[in-house]
C-alpha positions as CSV (number, residue, x, y, z in Angstrom):
1,M,-137.5,155.9,110.0
2,L,-133.9,155.7,111.1
3,T,-133.3,152.8,108.7
4,Q,-134.5,154.8,105.7
5,A,-132.5,157.8,106.8
6,G,-129.4,155.6,107.0
7,Y,-130.1,154.2,103.6
8,V,-130.5,157.7,102.1
9,A,-127.2,158.8,103.7
10,A,-125.5,155.6,102.5
11,S,-126.7,156.2,99.0
12,V,-125.4,159.7,98.9
13,C,-122.0,158.5,100.1
14,F,-122.0,155.8,97.4
15,M,-122.7,158.4,94.7
16,L,-120.2,160.9,96.0
17,G,-117.6,158.1,96.4
18,L,-118.2,157.0,92.8
19,K,-117.8,160.6,91.6
20,A,-114.5,161.0,93.5
21,L,-113.1,157.8,92.0
22,T,-113.1,159.4,88.5
23,K,-109.8,161.2,89.4
24,P,-106.6,159.8,90.9
25,E,-106.1,162.6,93.3
26,T,-109.6,162.2,94.8
27,A,-109.8,158.4,94.6
28,R,-108.8,157.7,98.2
29,R,-111.4,160.1,99.4
30,G,-113.9,158.2,97.2
31,I,-113.0,154.9,98.8
32,R,-113.4,156.3,102.3
33,L,-116.8,157.8,101.4
34,A,-118.0,154.5,100.0
35,A,-116.8,152.7,103.1
36,V,-118.7,155.1,105.3
37,G,-121.8,154.5,103.1
38,M,-121.4,150.8,103.5
39,L,-121.1,151.2,107.3
40,L,-124.3,153.3,107.4
41,A,-126.1,150.8,105.2
42,V,-125.1,147.9,107.6
43,L,-126.1,149.9,110.7
44,G,-129.4,150.9,109.1
45,T,-130.2,147.2,108.3
46,L,-129.3,146.1,111.9
47,I,-132.1,148.2,113.4
48,V,-135.0,147.0,111.2
49,A,-137.9,145.7,113.2
50,E,-138.0,142.3,111.4
51,I,-134.8,141.1,113.0
52,V,-135.7,138.8,116.0
53,E,-132.2,137.6,116.9
54,Y,-128.6,138.6,116.2
55,Q,-126.6,135.4,116.7
56,W,-126.2,134.6,113.0
57,I,-125.8,138.2,112.0
58,L,-123.0,138.7,114.5
59,G,-121.3,135.5,113.3
60,G,-121.6,136.7,109.7
61,L,-120.0,140.1,110.6
62,L,-117.1,138.4,112.4
63,V,-116.5,136.0,109.5
64,G,-116.7,138.8,107.0
65,A,-114.3,140.9,108.9
66,A,-111.9,138.0,109.3
67,I,-111.9,137.5,105.5
68,G,-112.1,141.1,104.4
69,Y,-109.3,142.6,106.6
70,P,-106.5,140.3,105.3
71,L,-107.8,140.8,101.7
72,G,-107.5,144.6,102.1
73,T,-104.2,144.8,104.0
74,R,-102.2,141.7,103.1
75,V,-102.8,141.2,99.4
76,P,-100.1,143.0,97.4
77,M,-101.0,145.6,94.8
78,T,-99.7,143.3,92.1
79,A,-102.4,140.8,93.0
80,M,-105.3,143.3,93.0
81,P,-106.9,141.8,89.8
82,Q,-107.2,138.4,91.5
83,R,-108.5,140.0,94.7
84,I,-111.2,141.9,92.8
85,A,-112.3,138.7,91.1
86,I,-112.6,136.9,94.5
87,A,-114.5,139.9,95.9
88,L,-117.0,139.7,93.1
89,T,-117.5,136.1,94.0
90,F,-118.3,137.0,97.6
91,G,-120.7,139.8,96.5
92,A,-122.5,137.6,94.0
93,S,-122.7,134.7,96.6
94,A,-124.3,137.1,99.1
95,A,-126.9,138.2,96.6
96,T,-127.6,134.6,95.5
97,M,-128.0,133.3,99.0
98,V,-130.4,136.1,99.8
99,G,-132.5,135.0,96.8
100,V,-132.3,131.3,97.7
101,A,-133.2,132.0,101.3
102,E,-136.2,134.2,100.3
103,Y,-137.4,131.5,97.9
104,L,-137.1,128.7,100.6
105,H,-138.9,131.0,103.0
106,R,-141.8,131.0,100.6
107,S,-141.6,127.4,99.5
108,G,-144.6,125.3,98.9
109,A,-148.0,126.9,98.9
110,A,-146.6,130.2,99.9
111,A,-144.4,130.3,96.9
112,G,-147.4,129.8,94.7
113,A,-149.0,132.9,96.2
114,M,-145.8,134.9,95.5
115,P,-146.4,137.9,93.2
116,R,-145.0,137.2,89.8
117,A,-143.0,140.5,89.9
118,Q,-141.2,139.3,93.0
119,A,-140.7,135.8,91.5
120,A,-139.1,137.6,88.5
121,A,-136.8,139.6,90.7
122,L,-135.8,136.6,92.7
123,G,-135.1,134.5,89.6
124,F,-133.2,137.3,87.9
125,E,-131.1,137.8,91.0
126,V,-130.2,134.1,91.4
127,L,-129.6,133.7,87.6
128,L,-127.1,136.6,87.5
129,G,-125.6,135.8,90.9
130,C,-124.8,132.2,89.9
131,I,-123.3,133.3,86.6
132,T,-121.1,135.8,88.4
133,I,-120.0,133.3,91.1
134,T,-118.5,130.8,88.7
135,G,-117.4,133.4,86.1
136,S,-115.4,135.3,88.7
137,L,-113.9,132.1,90.0
138,V,-112.7,131.2,86.5
139,A,-111.4,134.8,86.0
140,F,-109.5,134.4,89.3
141,G,-108.0,131.2,88.1
142,K,-106.8,132.8,84.8
143,L,-105.5,135.9,86.5
144,H,-103.7,133.8,89.2
145,E,-102.4,131.5,86.5
146,I,-104.1,128.5,88.1
147,L,-105.9,128.1,84.8
148,P,-104.3,128.8,81.3
149,G,-104.6,132.4,80.3
150,R,-105.2,131.5,76.7
151,P,-108.8,131.0,75.5
152,L,-110.1,127.5,76.2
153,T,-112.5,126.6,73.4
154,F,-114.1,123.8,71.5
155,G,-116.1,123.6,68.3
156,G,-119.5,125.2,68.5
157,Q,-118.8,126.6,72.0
158,N,-120.7,129.9,71.3
159,L,-123.7,128.0,70.1
160,V,-123.7,125.8,73.2
161,N,-123.4,128.8,75.5
162,A,-126.2,130.5,73.7
163,A,-128.4,127.5,74.0
164,A,-127.6,127.2,77.7
165,M,-128.5,130.8,78.2
166,L,-131.8,130.5,76.4
167,G,-132.5,127.4,78.5
168,A,-131.9,129.4,81.7
169,L,-134.1,132.2,80.5
170,A,-136.8,129.7,79.6
171,L,-136.6,128.3,83.2
172,L,-136.8,131.8,84.5
173,G,-140.0,132.3,82.5
174,I,-141.5,129.1,83.9
175,L,-140.7,130.3,87.4
176,V,-142.4,133.6,86.8
177,A,-145.4,131.9,85.4
178,D,-145.6,129.4,88.3
179,P,-143.6,130.6,91.3
180,A,-144.3,127.3,93.0
181,A,-142.2,125.4,90.4
182,A,-139.2,124.7,92.6
183,W,-137.7,122.4,90.0
184,A,-137.4,125.3,87.6
185,F,-135.8,127.5,90.2
186,W,-133.1,124.9,91.1
187,A,-132.5,123.9,87.5
188,M,-132.1,127.5,86.5
189,A,-129.5,128.1,89.3
190,A,-127.5,125.0,88.4
191,L,-127.5,125.9,84.7
192,A,-126.4,129.4,85.5
193,L,-123.4,128.1,87.4
194,V,-122.4,126.2,84.3
195,I,-122.9,129.2,82.1
196,G,-120.7,131.4,84.2
197,A,-117.7,129.1,83.9
198,S,-118.3,128.4,80.2
199,F,-118.7,132.1,79.5
200,V,-115.2,133.1,80.9
201,L,-113.2,130.0,79.8
202,P,-113.0,131.0,76.1
203,I,-111.9,134.5,76.9
204,G,-108.2,135.2,76.8
205,G,-106.0,137.0,79.3
206,A,-105.8,140.1,77.1
207,D,-109.5,140.7,77.7
208,M,-109.6,140.0,81.4
209,P,-110.0,143.7,82.3
210,V,-113.2,143.9,80.3
211,V,-114.5,140.6,81.7
212,V,-113.8,141.6,85.3
213,S,-115.6,144.9,84.7
214,L,-118.6,143.1,83.1
215,L,-118.8,140.6,86.0
216,N,-118.8,143.5,88.4
217,S,-121.8,144.8,86.5
218,Y,-123.5,141.4,86.8
219,A,-122.9,141.4,90.6
220,G,-124.3,144.9,90.8
221,L,-127.5,144.0,88.9
222,A,-127.9,140.9,91.1
223,A,-127.8,143.1,94.1
224,C,-130.3,145.5,92.5
225,A,-132.6,142.6,91.9
226,T,-132.2,141.6,95.5
227,G,-133.3,145.0,96.6
228,F,-136.5,144.7,94.5
229,A,-137.2,141.2,95.7
230,I,-136.9,142.1,99.4
231,G,-137.9,145.7,99.3
232,N,-134.5,147.1,100.3
233,T,-133.9,150.7,99.0
234,V,-130.2,150.9,99.4
235,L,-129.6,147.6,97.6
236,I,-131.6,148.9,94.6
237,I,-129.6,152.2,94.5
238,A,-126.1,150.7,95.1
239,G,-126.8,147.8,92.8
240,A,-128.0,150.0,90.0
241,L,-124.9,152.3,90.4
242,D,-122.6,149.3,90.4
243,G,-124.3,147.6,87.5
244,A,-124.4,150.7,85.3
245,S,-120.9,151.8,86.0
246,G,-119.4,148.4,85.4
247,F,-121.3,148.0,82.1
248,I,-120.2,151.5,80.9
249,L,-116.6,150.8,81.8
250,S,-116.7,147.5,79.9
251,I,-117.9,149.4,76.8
252,I,-115.2,152.1,77.2
253,M,-112.5,149.5,77.5
254,S,-113.8,147.6,74.4
255,K,-113.6,150.9,72.5
256,A,-110.1,151.4,73.8
257,M,-109.1,148.1,72.0
258,N,-111.1,149.1,68.9
259,R,-113.1,145.9,69.2
260,S,-116.8,145.3,69.5
261,F,-118.3,144.2,72.8
262,A,-119.4,140.9,71.1
263,N,-115.9,140.2,69.8
264,V,-114.5,140.6,73.3
265,L,-117.0,138.1,74.8
266,F,-117.2,135.6,71.9
267,G,-114.1,136.1,69.8
268,A,-111.6,134.0,71.8
269,F,-109.0,136.8,71.3
270,G,-105.5,135.8,71.9
271,G,-105.7,132.2,70.6
272,G,-103.5,130.8,68.0
273,A,-105.8,131.4,65.1
274,A,-106.0,135.1,65.8
275,A,-102.3,135.6,65.2
276,G,-102.3,134.1,61.8
277,G,-102.8,137.3,59.9
278,A,-100.0,139.2,61.6
279,K,-96.6,140.0,60.1
280,S,-93.8,137.5,60.8
281,A,-90.5,138.5,62.4
282,A,-88.6,136.3,59.9
283,G,-85.5,138.1,58.6
284,L,-85.8,140.8,61.3
285,T,-83.3,141.3,64.2
286,V,-83.5,143.1,67.4
287,K,-80.8,145.3,68.8
288,S,-80.0,145.0,72.5
289,L,-78.1,147.3,74.9
290,T,-76.5,146.9,78.3
291,A,-77.8,148.5,81.5
292,E,-74.7,150.8,81.4
293,D,-75.7,152.2,78.0
294,A,-79.3,152.5,79.0
295,A,-78.3,154.4,82.1
296,I,-76.3,156.9,80.1
297,Q,-79.3,157.6,77.8
298,L,-81.6,158.1,80.8
299,G,-79.2,160.0,82.9
300,Y,-78.7,162.7,80.2
301,A,-82.2,162.7,78.8
302,G,-84.2,165.9,78.9
303,K,-87.6,164.1,78.7
304,V,-88.4,160.5,79.5
305,I,-91.8,158.9,79.1
306,V,-92.3,155.7,81.0
307,V,-94.8,153.1,79.6
308,P,-95.7,150.6,82.3
309,G,-97.2,147.2,81.5
310,Y,-98.2,143.9,83.0
311,G,-94.5,142.9,83.1
312,M,-93.8,145.7,85.6
313,A,-96.6,144.3,87.8
314,V,-95.3,140.7,87.6
315,A,-91.8,141.9,88.6
316,Q,-93.3,144.2,91.3
317,A,-90.9,146.9,90.0
318,Q,-93.1,150.0,90.6
319,H,-91.0,151.2,93.5
320,V,-87.8,151.0,91.6
321,V,-89.4,152.8,88.7
322,R,-90.2,155.7,90.9
323,E,-86.7,155.7,92.4
324,L,-85.2,155.8,88.8
325,A,-87.6,158.6,87.9
326,E,-86.5,160.7,90.9
327,L,-82.9,160.3,89.9
328,I,-83.5,161.4,86.4
329,E,-85.4,164.4,87.7
330,K,-82.5,165.3,90.0
331,K,-80.3,165.4,87.0
332,G,-82.6,167.9,85.3
333,G,-84.8,165.5,83.2
334,E,-88.5,165.4,83.0
335,V,-90.4,162.1,83.6
336,K,-94.0,161.4,82.7
337,Y,-96.0,158.1,82.8
338,A,-98.1,157.1,79.8
339,I,-101.1,154.9,80.9
340,H,-103.0,152.8,78.3
341,P,-106.6,152.1,79.3
342,V,-106.2,148.3,79.0
343,A,-102.7,147.9,80.3
344,G,-102.5,145.2,82.9
345,R,-105.2,142.8,84.1
346,M,-107.8,145.2,85.5
347,P,-109.2,148.7,84.8
348,G,-106.6,151.2,86.2
349,H,-104.1,148.5,87.1
350,M,-101.1,150.6,86.3
351,N,-102.5,153.6,88.1
352,V,-103.0,151.6,91.2
353,L,-99.4,150.2,91.1
354,L,-97.8,153.6,90.5
355,A,-99.9,155.2,93.2
356,E,-98.9,152.5,95.6
357,A,-95.3,153.4,94.9
358,N,-96.1,157.1,95.6
359,V,-95.7,158.3,92.1
360,P,-97.4,161.7,92.0
361,Y,-100.8,161.7,90.3
362,D,-100.0,164.6,88.1
363,R,-97.2,162.6,86.4
364,M,-99.7,160.0,85.2
365,Y,-101.2,160.7,81.8
366,E,-103.9,158.9,79.9
367,M,-103.3,157.9,76.3
368,E,-105.1,160.9,74.7
369,E,-103.1,163.3,76.9
370,I,-99.6,161.9,76.3
371,N,-99.5,160.6,72.8
372,D,-98.6,163.9,71.2
373,E,-95.6,164.2,73.5
374,F,-93.8,161.1,72.4
375,S,-92.3,162.9,69.4
376,T,-90.6,165.3,71.8
377,A,-89.3,162.7,74.2
378,D,-85.7,161.7,74.3
379,V,-86.4,158.3,75.6
380,A,-89.6,156.1,75.8
381,L,-88.9,153.5,78.5
382,V,-91.3,150.6,78.0
383,I,-91.5,148.3,81.0
384,G,-93.2,145.0,80.3
385,A,-95.8,146.5,77.9
386,N,-96.4,144.8,74.6
387,D,-99.6,145.0,72.5
388,V,-100.4,148.5,73.8
389,V,-97.3,149.9,72.0
390,N,-97.4,147.7,68.9
391,P,-97.3,149.9,65.7
392,A,-99.0,147.1,63.8
393,A,-102.2,148.5,65.2
394,R,-101.6,151.5,62.9
395,S,-99.8,150.0,60.0
396,D,-100.9,146.4,59.4
397,P,-104.5,145.8,58.3
398,A,-104.0,142.1,58.6
399,S,-103.1,142.3,62.3
400,P,-105.8,141.3,64.8
401,I,-105.1,144.5,66.7
402,Y,-105.3,146.8,63.7
403,G,-107.2,149.9,64.6
404,M,-106.7,149.6,68.3
405,P,-105.5,152.9,69.8
406,I,-102.0,152.5,71.1
407,L,-99.4,154.6,72.9
408,D,-97.1,156.1,70.2
409,A,-93.9,155.1,72.0
410,D,-92.2,154.3,68.6
411,R,-92.3,158.0,67.8
412,A,-89.8,158.9,70.6
413,K,-86.2,159.7,69.6
414,S,-85.1,156.5,71.4
415,V,-87.0,153.6,72.8
416,I,-85.8,151.2,75.5
417,V,-87.9,148.1,75.9
418,M,-87.5,146.1,79.1
419,K,-88.6,142.4,78.7
420,R,-87.6,139.0,79.9
421,G,-87.5,137.7,76.4
422,M,-89.1,137.9,73.0
423,S,-92.4,136.2,73.8
424,A,-95.5,137.6,72.2
425,G,-98.1,139.6,74.1
426,F,-101.6,138.5,74.9
427,A,-102.7,139.0,71.3
428,G,-100.2,136.3,70.2
429,I,-98.4,138.5,67.6
430,E,-95.0,139.9,66.9
431,N,-94.5,143.5,68.1
432,E,-93.0,145.7,65.3
433,L,-91.7,148.1,67.9
434,F,-89.1,145.6,69.0
435,Y,-87.5,145.6,65.5
436,A,-87.6,149.4,64.9
437,D,-84.3,151.2,64.2
438,N,-84.7,153.5,67.2
439,T,-85.5,150.6,69.6
440,R,-83.1,148.8,71.9
441,M,-84.0,145.8,74.0
442,L,-82.9,145.5,77.6
443,F,-83.5,141.9,78.6
444,G,-83.9,140.6,82.1
445,D,-86.2,140.7,85.2
446,A,-87.6,144.3,85.3
447,K,-87.0,144.8,89.0
448,Q,-83.4,143.6,88.9
449,T,-82.6,145.5,85.8
450,L,-84.1,148.7,87.1
451,T,-82.2,148.3,90.3
452,K,-79.0,148.1,88.2
453,L,-80.1,151.2,86.2
454,V,-80.6,153.1,89.4
455,T,-77.0,152.2,90.5
456,E,-75.6,153.2,87.1
457,V,-77.5,156.5,86.9
458,K,-76.3,157.5,90.4
459,S,-72.7,157.0,89.2
460,I,-73.1,159.4,86.2
């Protein structure tokens, strides 16, 4: 009775927490509610009558705390995408190990007596769990730049992946038909591990936010299947919430890039072939400016819109961005932040970084809310963003990003783009914004350059 009451309370906390996460100003409360829900779920599980000894459980709790605490407190905000990918690996591993343990517990003749519905739940759980484990590890490797961020492909890769997936589903069918067929169970698990890696390797860095969100959905569905397999209510509810929300977010982000879900997963976006139809920069020149000139523009601007991108995250420049914004506001200017849905390497990456730097939530605006204001801005300050401000998405039908909704930074009176150099973005194409008449390039490390801007603006 107490266990079920704890599960109900935990489920309510999960739902309220997820609801609170939809707004920046209530996001922290949502995280706390979700944490309380997880604590209630764990406590409810610890008092079930089936537990006969606690040694292994206590050991698991200690190991989990030893891993989780540093991940939550020591990992910098700039490394959150990698941390999330690793967290997905842990979650999927937990669900998979529960499925393997349950199947081993029923091995032999007992497995043959297993209801087919339970065999289907166990098989589905292990299949999705194994795919998520290796897929998340590869995503971590790409995000942490251990593996190349570009798509890694070979001829006929999509056909090979499709055949492997069909083979895994066929093995799942054999397991459901004959739960005692242990060879099918292990073969399916091994093949799923291969599928997870081969699924993420051909996906480029530009699409990692969608991939991480989708892998999160897989981990949630695996947990949901675990709940059905072992009869655990809270796993069913929490897994369903996680799976559905992750999938919906993946679809939303695909739409934000004006690309089909299938194209994200199988299009190898960001490879060399994709850039072939874009315009060339031949014959075009960029115009640069000094930090002193940029400081004068910003110091006397009435309205500045900051466009943060992955370059800001790499340079860990979010705190200096806030300091510069506060100086501009002290001089009478207005500063807003324009956030593109797919900027960075994970959903909400820019929001997380800016919030960590104590940028007020009410200064952060989504693309639909801020785009009409660029035409009234004196300066659009683009910090390490590239494809999400590329006007080719509006003007060049041959561009691979044509039709993708972008931030209309080019419509500001003046545009200052901060970059280390002229390298292309994840899409592998030239950015027309860099060559526009109203754009000036400010080259250098974002943090160092912004620090210099702060010094110059103070002196105005």
